[in-house]
N, CA, C, O and the ligand as a Tripos MOL2 file, in Angstrom:
@<TRIPOS>MOLECULE
protein
  245   243    62     0     0
PROTEIN
NO_CHARGES

@<TRIPOS>ATOM
      1 N         -17.9310   30.1180   89.8530 N.3       1 MET1
      2 CA        -18.2510   29.7340   88.4670 C.3       1 MET1
      3 C         -17.3690   28.5550   88.0540 C.2       1 MET1
      4 O         -16.1780   28.5120   88.3640 O.2       1 MET1
      5 N         -17.9550   27.6370   87.3760 N.am      2 GLY2
      6 CA        -17.1960   26.4670   86.9270 C.3       2 GLY2
      7 C         -16.4210   26.7380   85.6710 C.2       2 GLY2
      8 O         -16.1840   27.8970   85.3300 O.2       2 GLY2
      9 N         -16.0210   25.7070   84.9750 N.am      3 ALA3
     10 CA        -15.2710   25.8650   83.7330 C.3       3 ALA3
     11 C         -16.1760   26.4460   82.6590 C.2       3 ALA3
     12 O         -17.2620   25.9260   82.4030 O.2       3 ALA3
     13 N         -15.7340   27.5030   82.0460 N.am      4 VAL4
     14 CA        -16.5340   28.1800   81.0290 C.3       4 VAL4
     15 C         -15.6860   28.3040   79.7730 C.2       4 VAL4
     16 O         -14.5080   28.6470   79.8700 O.2       4 VAL4
     17 N         -16.2470   28.0330   78.5900 N.am      5 PRO5
     18 CA        -15.4650   28.1420   77.3590 C.3       5 PRO5
     19 C         -15.0030   29.5750   77.1160 C.2       5 PRO5
     20 O         -15.7620   30.5240   77.3150 O.2       5 PRO5
     21 N         -13.7740   29.7210   76.6930 N.am      6 LYS6
     22 CA        -13.2060   31.0460   76.4920 C.3       6 LYS6
     23 C         -13.7200   31.6760   75.2010 C.2       6 LYS6
     24 O         -13.9340   32.8860   75.1330 O.2       6 LYS6
     25 N         -13.9170   30.8400   74.1740 N.am      7 ARG7
     26 CA        -14.4010   31.3480   72.8850 C.3       7 ARG7
     27 C         -15.5540   30.4610   72.4310 C.2       7 ARG7
     28 O         -15.6660   29.2960   72.8150 O.2       7 ARG7
     29 N         -16.4040   31.0540   71.6010 N.am      8 ARG8
     30 CA        -17.4710   30.2360   71.0220 C.3       8 ARG8
     31 C         -16.8730   29.2900   69.9940 C.2       8 ARG8
     32 O         -15.8740   29.6030   69.3470 O.2       8 ARG8
     33 N         -17.4990   28.1300   69.8540 N.am      9 ILE9
     34 CA        -17.0930   27.1590   68.8330 C.3       9 ILE9
     35 C         -17.7090   27.6040   67.5120 C.2       9 ILE9
     36 O         -18.9190   27.8060   67.4200 O.2       9 ILE9
     37 N         -16.8720   27.7530   66.4910 N.am     10 SER10
     38 CA        -17.3880   28.2300   65.2030 C.3      10 SER10
     39 C         -18.3430   27.2150   64.5960 C.2      10 SER10
     40 O         -18.2980   26.0260   64.9130 O.2      10 SER10
     41 N         -19.2050   27.7060   63.7220 N.am     11 LYS11
     42 CA        -20.1420   26.8020   63.0260 C.3      11 LYS11
     43 C         -19.3970   25.6850   62.3240 C.2      11 LYS11
     44 O         -19.8330   24.5340   62.3230 O.2      11 LYS11
     45 N         -18.2490   26.0430   61.7170 N.am     12 ALA12
     46 CA        -17.4930   25.0410   60.9660 C.3      12 ALA12
     47 C         -16.9610   23.9600   61.9050 C.2      12 ALA12
     48 O         -17.0050   22.7720   61.5840 O.2      12 ALA12
     49 N         -16.4560   24.3820   63.0750 N.am     13 ARG13
     50 CA        -15.8950   23.3930   64.0070 C.3      13 ARG13
     51 C         -17.0040   22.5260   64.6010 C.2      13 ARG13
     52 O         -16.8320   21.3170   64.7550 O.2      13 ARG13
     53 N         -18.1430   23.1430   64.9330 N.am     14 ALA14
     54 CA        -19.2640   22.3660   65.4680 C.3      14 ALA14
     55 C         -19.7490   21.3640   64.4220 C.2      14 ALA14
     56 O         -20.0720   20.2200   64.7430 O.2      14 ALA14
     57 N         -19.7960   21.8120   63.1650 N.am     15 GLY15
     58 CA        -20.2330   20.9110   62.1000 C.3      15 GLY15
     59 C         -19.2650   19.7680   61.9140 C.2      15 GLY15
     60 O         -19.6770   18.6340   61.6700 O.2      15 GLY15
     61 N         -17.9660   20.0580   62.0270 N.am     16 ARG16
     62 CA        -16.9550   18.9970   61.9060 C.3      16 ARG16
     63 C         -17.1170   17.9850   63.0320 C.2      16 ARG16
     64 O         -17.0300   16.7790   62.8020 O.2      16 ARG16
     65 N         -17.3510   18.4680   64.2390 N.am     17 ARG17
     66 CA        -17.5410   17.5590   65.3720 C.3      17 ARG17
     67 C         -18.7810   16.6980   65.1430 C.2      17 ARG17
     68 O         -18.7610   15.4930   65.3940 O.2      17 ARG17
     69 N         -19.8600   17.3220   64.6650 N.am     18 ARG18
     70 CA        -21.1210   16.5930   64.5080 C.3      18 ARG18
     71 C         -21.1560   15.7450   63.2480 C.2      18 ARG18
     72 O         -22.1420   15.0500   63.0020 O.2      18 ARG18
     73 N         -20.1000   15.7870   62.4450 N.am     19 SER19
     74 CA        -20.1120   15.0020   61.2130 C.3      19 SER19
     75 C         -20.1570   13.5110   61.5040 C.2      19 SER19
     76 O         -20.4430   12.7230   60.6020 O.2      19 SER19
     77 N         -19.8800   13.0990   62.7530 N.am     20 HIS20
     78 CA        -19.8820   11.6750   63.1000 C.3      20 HIS20
     79 C         -21.1260   11.2850   63.8800 C.2      20 HIS20
     80 O         -21.2310   10.1380   64.3140 O.2      20 HIS20
     81 N         -22.0700   12.1920   64.0740 N.am     21 LEU21
     82 CA        -23.1890   11.9260   64.9820 C.3      21 LEU21
     83 C         -24.4240   11.3620   64.2880 C.2      21 LEU21
     84 O         -25.3910   11.0000   64.9590 O.2      21 LEU21
     85 N         -24.4100   11.2820   62.9780 N.am     22 ALA22
     86 CA        -25.6170   10.8510   62.2770 C.3      22 ALA22
     87 C         -25.9620    9.4110   62.6360 C.2      22 ALA22
     88 O         -25.0750    8.5670   62.7640 O.2      22 ALA22
     89 N         -27.2650    9.1310   62.8000 N.am     23 LEU23
     90 CA        -27.7380    7.7720   63.0690 C.3      23 LEU23
     91 C         -27.9790    7.0720   61.7430 C.2      23 LEU23
     92 O         -28.3590    7.6940   60.7510 O.2      23 LEU23
     93 N         -27.7500    5.7690   61.7470 N.am     24 ARG24
     94 CA        -27.9810    5.0130   60.5160 C.3      24 ARG24
     95 C         -29.0850    4.0000   60.7340 C.2      24 ARG24
     96 O         -29.2690    3.4780   61.8330 O.2      24 ARG24
     97 N         -29.8120    3.7340   59.6710 N.am     25 ALA25
     98 CA        -30.9030    2.7630   59.7590 C.3      25 ALA25
     99 C         -30.3380    1.3710   60.0160 C.2      25 ALA25
    100 O         -29.2130    1.0590   59.6250 O.2      25 ALA25
    101 N         -31.1550    0.5240   60.6950 N.am     26 ASP26
    102 CA        -30.7640   -0.8570   60.9420 C.3      26 ASP26
    103 C         -30.4530   -1.5670   59.6340 C.2      26 ASP26
    104 O         -31.1960   -1.4360   58.6610 O.2      26 ASP26
    105 N         -29.3600   -2.3150   59.6060 N.am     27 HIS27
    106 CA        -29.0620   -3.1310   58.4390 C.3      27 HIS27
    107 C         -29.9820   -4.3450   58.4640 C.2      27 HIS27
    108 O         -30.1480   -4.9700   59.5120 O.2      27 HIS27
    109 N         -30.5770   -4.6870   57.3400 N.am     28 LEU28
    110 CA        -31.5230   -5.8050   57.2980 C.3      28 LEU28
    111 C         -31.1390   -6.7810   56.1980 C.2      28 LEU28
    112 O         -30.7120   -6.3810   55.1150 O.2      28 LEU28
    113 N         -31.2960   -8.0680   56.4910 N.am     29 VAL29
    114 CA        -31.1400   -9.0970   55.4710 C.3      29 VAL29
    115 C         -32.4950   -9.7620   55.2820 C.2      29 VAL29
    116 O         -33.4180   -9.5140   56.0570 O.2      29 VAL29
    117 N         -32.6250  -10.6060   54.2610 N.am     30 THR30
    118 CA        -33.8950  -11.2570   53.9820 C.3      30 THR30
    119 C         -33.9050  -12.6600   54.5820 C.2      30 THR30
    120 O         -32.9500  -13.4170   54.4080 O.2      30 THR30
    121 N         -34.9710  -13.0060   55.2810 N.am     31 CYS31
    122 CA        -35.1150  -14.3460   55.8660 C.3      31 CYS31
    123 C         -35.1740  -15.3860   54.7520 C.2      31 CYS31
    124 O         -36.0090  -15.2620   53.8560 O.2      31 CYS31
    125 N         -34.3160  -16.4100   54.7750 N.am     32 PRO32
    126 CA        -34.3580  -17.4290   53.7160 C.3      32 PRO32
    127 C         -35.6170  -18.2790   53.7860 C.2      32 PRO32
    128 O         -35.9830  -18.9170   52.7990 O.2      32 PRO32
    129 N         -36.2810  -18.2990   54.9260 N.am     33 GLN33
    130 CA        -37.4680  -19.1390   55.1310 C.3      33 GLN33
    131 C         -38.7290  -18.4600   54.6030 C.2      33 GLN33
    132 O         -39.4920  -19.0570   53.8430 O.2      33 GLN33
    133 N         -38.9410  -17.2100   55.0110 N.am     34 CYS34
    134 CA        -40.2140  -16.5550   54.6630 C.3      34 CYS34
    135 C         -40.0000  -15.2660   53.8780 C.2      34 CYS34
    136 O         -40.9730  -14.6760   53.4090 O.2      34 CYS34
    137 N         -38.7580  -14.8110   53.7200 N.am     35 GLY35
    138 CA        -38.5130  -13.6300   52.9100 C.3      35 GLY35
    139 C         -38.7340  -12.3130   53.6040 C.2      35 GLY35
    140 O         -38.6410  -11.2600   52.9740 O.2      35 GLY35
    141 N         -39.0270  -12.3470   54.9000 N.am     36 ALA36
    142 CA        -39.2450  -11.0970   55.6260 C.3      36 ALA36
    143 C         -37.9010  -10.4280   55.9270 C.2      36 ALA36
    144 O         -36.8890  -11.1200   56.0380 O.2      36 ALA36
    145 N         -37.8670   -9.1160   56.0580 N.am     37 PRO37
    146 CA        -36.6270   -8.4530   56.4500 C.3      37 PRO37
    147 C         -36.2730   -8.7670   57.9020 C.2      37 PRO37
    148 O         -37.1170   -8.6380   58.7890 O.2      37 PRO37
    149 N         -35.0360   -9.1770   58.1440 N.am     38 VAL38
    150 CA        -34.5970   -9.6410   59.4670 C.3      38 VAL38
    151 C         -33.2590   -8.9890   59.7830 C.2      38 VAL38
    152 O         -32.4570   -8.7490   58.8810 O.2      38 VAL38
    153 N         -33.0140   -8.7030   61.0460 N.am     39 ARG39
    154 CA        -31.6960   -8.2310   61.4490 C.3      39 ARG39
    155 C         -30.7190   -9.3960   61.3510 C.2      39 ARG39
    156 O         -31.0580  -10.5060   61.7610 O.2      39 ARG39
    157 N         -29.5170   -9.1780   60.8210 N.am     40 PRO40
    158 CA        -28.5750  -10.2820   60.6780 C.3      40 PRO40
    159 C         -28.2050  -10.8920   62.0220 C.2      40 PRO40
    160 O         -28.0640  -10.1720   63.0110 O.2      40 PRO40
    161 N         -28.0480  -12.2120   62.0700 N.am     41 HIS41
    162 CA        -27.6720  -12.9790   63.2620 C.3      41 HIS41
    163 C         -28.7590  -12.9570   64.3260 C.2      41 HIS41
    164 O         -28.4810  -13.1300   65.5130 O.2      41 HIS41
    165 N         -30.0300  -12.7370   63.8850 N.am     42 HIS42
    166 CA        -31.1390  -12.7380   64.8280 C.3      42 HIS42
    167 C         -32.2160  -13.6960   64.3280 C.2      42 HIS42
    168 O         -32.3410  -13.9420   63.1280 O.2      42 HIS42
    169 N         -32.9990  -14.2380   65.2840 N.am     43 VAL43
    170 CA        -34.1280  -15.0890   64.9260 C.3      43 VAL43
    171 C         -35.1350  -14.2590   64.1430 C.2      43 VAL43
    172 O         -35.4200  -13.1120   64.4860 O.2      43 VAL43
    173 N         -35.6720  -14.8680   63.0760 N.am     44 CYS44
    174 CA        -36.7150  -14.1850   62.2980 C.3      44 CYS44
    175 C         -37.9700  -14.0850   63.1430 C.2      44 CYS44
    176 O         -38.4500  -15.0970   63.6540 O.2      44 CYS44
    177 N         -38.5090  -12.8870   63.2990 N.am     45 LEU45
    178 CA        -39.6700  -12.6970   64.1590 C.3      45 LEU45
    179 C         -40.9780  -12.9570   63.4260 C.2      45 LEU45
    180 O         -42.0410  -12.9410   64.0470 O.2      45 LEU45
    181 N         -40.9260  -13.1950   62.1280 N.am     46 SER46
    182 CA        -42.1800  -13.4530   61.4260 C.3      46 SER46
    183 C         -42.4170  -14.9420   61.2600 C.2      46 SER46
    184 O         -43.5720  -15.3640   61.2210 O.2      46 SER46
    185 N         -41.3370  -15.7860   61.1580 N.am     47 CYS47
    186 CA        -41.5540  -17.2270   61.0650 C.3      47 CYS47
    187 C         -40.8630  -17.9910   62.1990 C.2      47 CYS47
    188 O         -41.0680  -19.1970   62.3290 O.2      47 CYS47
    189 N         -40.0580  -17.3240   63.0120 N.am     48 GLY48
    190 CA        -39.4850  -17.9650   64.1900 C.3      48 GLY48
    191 C         -38.3290  -18.8990   63.9150 C.2      48 GLY48
    192 O         -38.0330  -19.7520   64.7530 O.2      48 GLY48
    193 N         -37.6560  -18.7780   62.7720 N.am     49 THR49
    194 CA        -36.5500  -19.6820   62.4630 C.3      49 THR49
    195 C         -35.2230  -18.9500   62.5190 C.2      49 THR49
    196 O         -35.1550  -17.7330   62.3470 O.2      49 THR49
    197 N         -34.1840  -19.7090   62.7610 N.am     50 TYR50
    198 CA        -32.8260  -19.1740   62.6710 C.3      50 TYR50
    199 C         -31.9970  -20.1940   61.9150 C.2      50 TYR50
    200 O         -31.9070  -21.3430   62.3480 O.2      50 TYR50
    201 N         -31.3940  -19.8200   60.8110 N.am     51 ARG51
    202 CA        -30.6020  -20.6860   59.9260 C.3      51 ARG51
    203 C         -31.3700  -21.9550   59.5760 C.2      51 ARG51
    204 O         -30.8090  -23.0510   59.5840 O.2      51 ARG51
    205 N         -32.6500  -21.8010   59.2690 N.am     52 GLY52
    206 CA        -33.4310  -22.9150   58.7600 C.3      52 GLY52
    207 C         -34.1080  -23.7780   59.8050 C.2      52 GLY52
    208 O         -34.9080  -24.6360   59.4330 O.2      52 GLY52
    209 N         -33.8370  -23.6030   61.0890 N.am     53 THR53
    210 CA        -34.4920  -24.4160   62.1120 C.3      53 THR53
    211 C         -35.4090  -23.5440   62.9530 C.2      53 THR53
    212 O         -35.0860  -22.3990   63.2700 O.2      53 THR53
    213 N         -36.5880  -24.1230   63.3180 N.am     54 ALA54
    214 CA        -37.5420  -23.3810   64.1370 C.3      54 ALA54
    215 C         -36.9770  -23.2080   65.5410 C.2      54 ALA54
    216 O         -36.5700  -24.1810   66.1750 O.2      54 ALA54
    217 N         -36.9520  -21.9960   66.0150 N.am     55 VAL55
    218 CA        -36.3590  -21.7040   67.3220 C.3      55 VAL55
    219 C         -37.4120  -21.2200   68.3060 C.2      55 VAL55
    220 O         -37.3970  -21.6230   69.4690 O.2      55 VAL55
    221 N         -38.3230  -20.3660   67.8620 N.am     56 ILE56
    222 CA        -39.3490  -19.8550   68.7580 C.3      56 ILE56
    223 C         -40.7120  -20.0460   68.1240 C.2      56 ILE56
    224 O         -40.8370  -20.1520   66.9040 O.2      56 ILE56
    225 N         -41.7470  -20.0900   68.9820 N.am     57 GLU57
    226 CA        -43.1210  -20.2030   68.5230 C.3      57 GLU57
    227 C         -43.6190  -18.8080   68.1410 C.2      57 GLU57
    228 O         -43.3760  -17.8310   68.8500 O.2      57 GLU57
    229 N         -44.3220  -18.7350   67.0060 N.am     58 ILE58
    230 CA        -44.9380  -17.4720   66.6110 C.3      58 ILE58
    231 C         -46.4230  -17.5560   66.9210 C.2      58 ILE58
    232 O         -47.1210  -18.4470   66.4380 O.2      58 ILE58
    233 N         -46.8940  -16.6250   67.7260 N.am     59 LYS59
    234 CA        -48.3290  -16.6070   68.0720 C.3      59 LYS59
    235 C         -49.1110  -15.9960   66.9120 C.2      59 LYS59
    236 O         -48.8270  -14.8810   66.4760 O.2      59 LYS59
    237 N         -50.0980  -16.7410   66.4220 N.am     60 GLU60
    238 CA        -50.9510  -16.2280   65.3440 C.3      60 GLU60
    239 C         -52.0810  -15.4060   65.9620 C.2      60 GLU60
    240 O         -52.5290  -15.6800   67.0750 O.2      60 GLU60
    241 N         -52.5230  -14.4130   65.2350 N.am     61 GLU61
    242 CA        -53.6080  -13.5970   65.7570 C.3      61 GLU61
    243 C         -54.9600  -14.2390   65.4790 C.2      61 GLU61
    244 O         -55.9940  -13.6850   65.8510 O.2      61 GLU61
    245 ZN        -38.7350  -15.8180   58.4620 Zn       62 ZN62
@<TRIPOS>BOND
     1     1     2 1
     2     2     3 1
     3     3     4 2
     4     3     5 am
     5     5     6 1
     6     6     7 1
     7     7     8 2
     8     7     9 am
     9     9    10 1
    10    10    11 1
    11    11    12 2
    12    11    13 am
    13    13    14 1
    14    14    15 1
    15    15    16 2
    16    15    17 am
    17    17    18 1
    18    18    19 1
    19    19    20 2
    20    19    21 am
    21    21    22 1
    22    22    23 1
    23    23    24 2
    24    23    25 am
    25    25    26 1
    26    26    27 1
    27    27    28 2
    28    27    29 am
    29    29    30 1
    30    30    31 1
    31    31    32 2
    32    31    33 am
    33    33    34 1
    34    34    35 1
    35    35    36 2
    36    35    37 am
    37    37    38 1
    38    38    39 1
    39    39    40 2
    40    39    41 am
    41    41    42 1
    42    42    43 1
    43    43    44 2
    44    43    45 am
    45    45    46 1
    46    46    47 1
    47    47    48 2
    48    47    49 am
    49    49    50 1
    50    50    51 1
    51    51    52 2
    52    51    53 am
    53    53    54 1
    54    54    55 1
    55    55    56 2
    56    55    57 am
    57    57    58 1
    58    58    59 1
    59    59    60 2
    60    59    61 am
    61    61    62 1
    62    62    63 1
    63    63    64 2
    64    63    65 am
    65    65    66 1
    66    66    67 1
    67    67    68 2
    68    67    69 am
    69    69    70 1
    70    70    71 1
    71    71    72 2
    72    71    73 am
    73    73    74 1
    74    74    75 1
    75    75    76 2
    76    75    77 am
    77    77    78 1
    78    78    79 1
    79    79    80 2
    80    79    81 am
    81    81    82 1
    82    82    83 1
    83    83    84 2
    84    83    85 am
    85    85    86 1
    86    86    87 1
    87    87    88 2
    88    87    89 am
    89    89    90 1
    90    90    91 1
    91    91    92 2
    92    91    93 am
    93    93    94 1
    94    94    95 1
    95    95    96 2
    96    95    97 am
    97    97    98 1
    98    98    99 1
    99    99   100 2
   100    99   101 am
   101   101   102 1
   102   102   103 1
   103   103   104 2
   104   103   105 am
   105   105   106 1
   106   106   107 1
   107   107   108 2
   108   107   109 am
   109   109   110 1
   110   110   111 1
   111   111   112 2
   112   111   113 am
   113   113   114 1
   114   114   115 1
   115   115   116 2
   116   115   117 am
   117   117   118 1
   118   118   119 1
   119   119   120 2
   120   119   121 am
   121   121   122 1
   122   122   123 1
   123   123   124 2
   124   123   125 am
   125   125   126 1
   126   126   127 1
   127   127   128 2
   128   127   129 am
   129   129   130 1
   130   130   131 1
   131   131   132 2
   132   131   133 am
   133   133   134 1
   134   134   135 1
   135   135   136 2
   136   135   137 am
   137   137   138 1
   138   138   139 1
   139   139   140 2
   140   139   141 am
   141   141   142 1
   142   142   143 1
   143   143   144 2
   144   143   145 am
   145   145   146 1
   146   146   147 1
   147   147   148 2
   148   147   149 am
   149   149   150 1
   150   150   151 1
   151   151   152 2
   152   151   153 am
   153   153   154 1
   154   154   155 1
   155   155   156 2
   156   155   157 am
   157   157   158 1
   158   158   159 1
   159   159   160 2
   160   159   161 am
   161   161   162 1
   162   162   163 1
   163   163   164 2
   164   163   165 am
   165   165   166 1
   166   166   167 1
   167   167   168 2
   168   167   169 am
   169   169   170 1
   170   170   171 1
   171   171   172 2
   172   171   173 am
   173   173   174 1
   174   174   175 1
   175   175   176 2
   176   175   177 am
   177   177   178 1
   178   178   179 1
   179   179   180 2
   180   179   181 am
   181   181   182 1
   182   182   183 1
   183   183   184 2
   184   183   185 am
   185   185   186 1
   186   186   187 1
   187   187   188 2
   188   187   189 am
   189   189   190 1
   190   190   191 1
   191   191   192 2
   192   191   193 am
   193   193   194 1
   194   194   195 1
   195   195   196 2
   196   195   197 am
   197   197   198 1
   198   198   199 1
   199   199   200 2
   200   199   201 am
   201   201   202 1
   202   202   203 1
   203   203   204 2
   204   203   205 am
   205   205   206 1
   206   206   207 1
   207   207   208 2
   208   207   209 am
   209   209   210 1
   210   210   211 1
   211   211   212 2
   212   211   213 am
   213   213   214 1
   214   214   215 1
   215   215   216 2
   216   215   217 am
   217   217   218 1
   218   218   219 1
   219   219   220 2
   220   219   221 am
   221   221   222 1
   222   222   223 1
   223   223   224 2
   224   223   225 am
   225   225   226 1
   226   226   227 1
   227   227   228 2
   228   227   229 am
   229   229   230 1
   230   230   231 1
   231   231   232 2
   232   231   233 am
   233   233   234 1
   234   234   235 1
   235   235   236 2
   236   235   237 am
   237   237   238 1
   238   238   239 1
   239   239   240 2
   240   239   241 am
   241   241   242 1
   242   242   243 1
   243   243   244 2
@<TRIPOS>SUBSTRUCTURE
     1 MET1         2 RESIDUE 1 A MET
     2 GLY2         6 RESIDUE 1 A GLY
     3 ALA3        10 RESIDUE 1 A ALA
     4 VAL4        14 RESIDUE 1 A VAL
     5 PRO5        18 RESIDUE 1 A PRO
     6 LYS6        22 RESIDUE 1 A LYS
     7 ARG7        26 RESIDUE 1 A ARG
     8 ARG8        30 RESIDUE 1 A ARG
     9 ILE9        34 RESIDUE 1 A ILE
    10 SER10       38 RESIDUE 1 A SER
    11 LYS11       42 RESIDUE 1 A LYS
    12 ALA12       46 RESIDUE 1 A ALA
    13 ARG13       50 RESIDUE 1 A ARG
    14 ALA14       54 RESIDUE 1 A ALA
    15 GLY15       58 RESIDUE 1 A GLY
    16 ARG16       62 RESIDUE 1 A ARG
    17 ARG17       66 RESIDUE 1 A ARG
    18 ARG18       70 RESIDUE 1 A ARG
    19 SER19       74 RESIDUE 1 A SER
    20 HIS20       78 RESIDUE 1 A HIS
    21 LEU21       82 RESIDUE 1 A LEU
    22 ALA22       86 RESIDUE 1 A ALA
    23 LEU23       90 RESIDUE 1 A LEU
    24 ARG24       94 RESIDUE 1 A ARG
    25 ALA25       98 RESIDUE 1 A ALA
    26 ASP26      102 RESIDUE 1 A ASP
    27 HIS27      106 RESIDUE 1 A HIS
    28 LEU28      110 RESIDUE 1 A LEU
    29 VAL29      114 RESIDUE 1 A VAL
    30 THR30      118 RESIDUE 1 A THR
    31 CYS31      122 RESIDUE 1 A CYS
    32 PRO32      126 RESIDUE 1 A PRO
    33 GLN33      130 RESIDUE 1 A GLN
    34 CYS34      134 RESIDUE 1 A CYS
    35 GLY35      138 RESIDUE 1 A GLY
    36 ALA36      142 RESIDUE 1 A ALA
    37 PRO37      146 RESIDUE 1 A PRO
    38 VAL38      150 RESIDUE 1 A VAL
    39 ARG39      154 RESIDUE 1 A ARG
    40 PRO40      158 RESIDUE 1 A PRO
    41 HIS41      162 RESIDUE 1 A HIS
    42 HIS42      166 RESIDUE 1 A HIS
    43 VAL43      170 RESIDUE 1 A VAL
    44 CYS44      174 RESIDUE 1 A CYS
    45 LEU45      178 RESIDUE 1 A LEU
    46 SER46      182 RESIDUE 1 A SER
    47 CYS47      186 RESIDUE 1 A CYS
    48 GLY48      190 RESIDUE 1 A GLY
    49 THR49      194 RESIDUE 1 A THR
    50 TYR50      198 RESIDUE 1 A TYR
    51 ARG51      202 RESIDUE 1 A ARG
    52 GLY52      206 RESIDUE 1 A GLY
    53 THR53      210 RESIDUE 1 A THR
    54 ALA54      214 RESIDUE 1 A ALA
    55 VAL55      218 RESIDUE 1 A VAL
    56 ILE56      222 RESIDUE 1 A ILE
    57 GLU57      226 RESIDUE 1 A GLU
    58 ILE58      230 RESIDUE 1 A ILE
    59 LYS59      234 RESIDUE 1 A LYS
    60 GLU60      238 RESIDUE 1 A GLU
    61 GLU61      242 RESIDUE 1 A GLU
    62 ZN62       245 GROUP 0 **** ****
């Protein structure tokens, strides 16, 4: 048998450990060019610009 816990972890201790495990939503800023929500320091995927200059081509449907 391998390593086995000697005592069960109490609900309070498990909750304290898991108090840091929550996931958070992506932080978003607004694109100055088109106003779409964009991840900070990333090229805008709706208009293809980064800091006011066109960086990538956006394919229209
Ligand atoms: Zn944009």
